[in-house]
C-alpha positions in Angstrom: 88.9 184.7 42.7 92.3 186.5 42.9 92.1 187.4 39.2 88.5 188.8 39.6 89.6 191.0 42.6 92.6 192.4 40.8 90.4 193.2 37.8 87.8 194.9 40.0 90.4 197.0 41.8 92.0 198.1 38.5 88.6 199.1 37.0 87.7 201.0 40.1 91.0 202.9 40.0 90.4 203.8 36.3 86.8 205.0 36.9 87.8 207.0 40.0 90.4 208.8 37.9 87.7 209.6 35.3 85.4 210.9 38.0 88.2 213.2 39.2 88.7 214.6 35.7 84.9 215.2 35.3 84.7 216.9 38.7 87.6 219.2 37.8 85.9 220.1 34.5 82.6 220.9 36.3 83.7 222.9 39.3 87.3 223.8 38.5 88.7 222.3 41.7 91.4 219.6 42.0 92.7 217.4 44.7 91.2 215.9 47.8 89.4 218.8 49.6 88.7 222.4 48.8 91.0 223.6 51.6 93.5 220.8 51.3 94.0 219.9 47.6 97.0 217.6 48.3 98.7 219.0 45.1 102.3 220.1 45.0 102.9 223.8 45.9 104.0 225.0 42.4 103.0 227.9 40.2 100.9 228.2 37.1 103.9 228.0 34.7 105.0 224.7 36.3 101.5 223.2 35.6 101.5 224.6 32.1 104.9 222.9 31.4 103.8 219.7 33.1 100.6 219.5 31.0 102.7 220.1 27.8 105.0 217.2 28.8 102.1 214.9 29.5 100.4 215.8 26.3 103.6 215.3 24.3 104.1 211.9 25.9 100.6 210.9 25.0 101.1 212.0 21.4 104.4 210.1 21.2 102.8 207.0 22.6 99.9 207.2 20.2 102.4 207.3 17.3 104.3 204.4 18.7 107.5 206.4 19.4 109.4 206.6 22.7 
């Protein structure tokens, strides 16, 4: 039963993350609520650099490098 519960929790977390991405693509909002997005108070350049770092890490991982 423990194994099943852990699996269900992990799958729920993955799908919730996918739903967040889809919502952001549809309405352009991110975070918890429209007036309280619970995101860090950073500017557009920070997000651009963050996205670049995440994309680069994903590319590196897909190539098997670290």
